[in-house]
C-alpha positions as CSV (number, residue, x, y, z in Angstrom):
1,X,-90.8,-26.8,-33.3
2,X,-93.4,-24.2,-33.0
3,X,-96.3,-23.8,-35.3
4,X,-95.6,-21.2,-38.0
5,X,-98.3,-18.8,-39.0
6,X,-98.7,-17.1,-42.4
7,X,-97.5,-13.5,-42.1
8,X,-97.9,-10.4,-44.2
9,X,-96.8,-11.1,-47.8
10,X,-97.4,-14.8,-47.1
11,X,-94.1,-15.5,-45.2
12,X,-94.5,-17.9,-42.3
13,X,-93.4,-16.7,-38.9
14,X,-93.3,-18.0,-35.3
15,X,-95.8,-15.9,-33.3
16,X,-93.7,-16.5,-30.1
17,X,-91.0,-14.3,-31.6
18,X,-93.2,-11.2,-31.9
19,X,-92.5,-9.8,-28.4
20,X,-88.8,-10.4,-28.7
21,X,-88.8,-8.6,-32.1
22,X,-90.5,-5.6,-30.5
23,X,-87.9,-5.5,-27.7
24,X,-85.1,-5.7,-30.3
25,X,-86.6,-2.8,-32.2
26,X,-86.5,-0.7,-29.0
27,X,-82.9,-1.6,-28.3
28,X,-81.0,-1.8,-31.6
29,X,-77.2,-2.2,-31.8
30,X,-75.4,1.0,-32.7
31,X,-74.8,-0.3,-36.2
32,X,-78.5,-1.2,-36.7
33,X,-79.5,2.2,-35.4
34,X,-77.2,4.0,-37.8
35,X,-78.3,2.0,-40.8
36,X,-82.0,2.5,-39.9
37,X,-81.8,6.2,-39.0
38,X,-79.5,7.3,-41.8
39,X,-80.6,5.1,-44.7
40,X,-83.3,2.5,-44.4
41,X,-85.9,4.6,-42.7
42,X,-86.1,6.7,-45.9
43,X,-85.4,3.9,-48.3
44,X,-87.6,4.1,-51.5
45,X,-89.5,0.9,-50.4
46,X,-91.0,-0.1,-47.0
47,X,-88.4,-1.8,-44.7
48,X,-89.4,-3.6,-41.6
49,X,-87.0,-3.7,-38.6
50,X,-86.6,-6.9,-36.6
51,X,-89.1,-8.9,-38.7
52,X,-90.0,-12.4,-37.7
53,X,-89.7,-14.8,-40.6
54,X,-89.9,-18.6,-40.1
55,X,-88.2,-19.2,-36.7
56,X,-85.9,-16.2,-37.1
57,X,-85.9,-12.5,-36.5
58,X,-84.2,-10.8,-39.4
59,X,-82.6,-7.3,-38.8
60,X,-84.3,-5.7,-41.8
61,X,-86.7,-6.9,-44.4
62,X,-87.9,-5.2,-47.6
63,X,-90.9,-7.2,-49.0
64,X,-91.0,-5.4,-52.3
65,X,-87.4,-6.4,-53.1
66,X,-87.6,-9.8,-51.2
67,X,-84.5,-8.6,-49.4
68,X,-83.2,-9.5,-46.0
69,X,-80.4,-7.2,-44.6
70,X,-78.4,-8.6,-41.7
71,X,-75.9,-6.6,-39.6
72,X,-73.6,-9.1,-37.9
73,X,-71.6,-8.7,-34.7
74,X,-68.8,-10.8,-33.4
75,X,-70.9,-13.8,-32.4
76,X,-71.6,-14.5,-36.1
77,X,-67.9,-15.1,-36.8
78,X,-67.5,-18.1,-34.5
79,X,-67.6,-21.5,-36.0
80,X,-71.0,-22.2,-34.6
81,X,-72.3,-18.8,-35.6
82,X,-71.2,-19.3,-39.2
83,X,-72.8,-22.7,-39.4
84,X,-76.0,-21.3,-37.9
85,X,-76.0,-18.3,-40.3
86,X,-75.5,-20.6,-43.3
87,X,-78.5,-22.8,-42.4
88,X,-80.6,-19.7,-41.7
89,X,-79.6,-18.2,-45.0
90,X,-80.6,-21.4,-46.8
91,X,-84.0,-21.4,-45.2
92,X,-84.7,-17.8,-46.0
93,X,-83.5,-18.2,-49.6
94,X,-86.0,-21.1,-49.7
95,X,-88.7,-18.5,-49.5
96,X,-87.3,-16.7,-52.5
97,X,-85.5,-14.1,-50.4
98,X,-82.1,-12.6,-51.0
99,X,-79.9,-12.3,-47.9
100,X,-77.2,-9.7,-47.7
101,X,-74.9,-9.4,-44.7
102,X,-72.7,-6.6,-43.4
103,X,-70.6,-6.5,-40.3
104,X,-71.0,-3.9,-37.6
105,X,-67.6,-2.5,-38.6
106,X,-68.7,-2.1,-42.3
107,X,-71.8,-0.2,-41.2
108,X,-70.0,2.0,-38.8
109,X,-66.9,2.7,-40.9
110,X,-67.8,2.1,-44.6
111,X,-71.3,3.4,-44.4
112,X,-71.5,4.8,-48.0
113,X,-70.4,1.5,-49.4
114,X,-73.0,-0.4,-47.4
115,X,-75.7,2.0,-48.6
116,X,-74.5,1.7,-52.2
117,X,-74.5,-2.1,-51.9
118,X,-78.1,-2.2,-50.6
119,X,-79.2,0.2,-53.4
120,X,-77.8,-2.2,-56.0
121,X,-80.6,-4.6,-55.1
122,X,-83.2,-2.2,-56.6
123,X,-83.9,-3.3,-60.2
124,X,-83.9,-0.4,-62.6
125,X,-87.6,-1.3,-63.4
126,X,-88.5,-0.6,-59.7
127,X,-86.2,2.4,-59.3
128,X,-88.2,5.4,-58.0
129,X,-86.4,7.5,-60.6
130,X,-87.4,5.2,-63.5
131,X,-89.6,6.8,-66.1
132,X,-93.2,5.6,-66.0
C-alpha cells in the first residue's frame, strides 16, 4: 500500500496516480468526453476530471458538492467489477463523498436525464440562481 498524501480540500491521494490521471484526461472515453464537453465543463461549480482520491482515480469530482461522478463501461458489470466498485464506493463515502454512477450508454443515449440527475445534487441553498 502506497503512502497517501493530503490533497486539495484535504482528501488523501496516492501521488503515483497523478501521471496516470493526466494520461486519462488526455484520452477520455467517448462518454466521458461528451459529459465533460457538453455539461460538466460549464457546471456552476468547479469539476475536476480524472481526480486521484485515495488509491483511485475518479472520473469527475466536484469538491463544493462532495460529489464523485463515475461513467462506467462494460468492465464494471462483471462480478469482479461490481465487487470492486462497491468497495471503492464505500471507501469514497467514508470521506463524506456522494458517488453517482452512470453507464456509458446512459450518457450517450439519455444525456438530458444524466444531466438532470447530476443537477439534482445541487442543494437549493447553493444554486447559482438562489437569491442572496
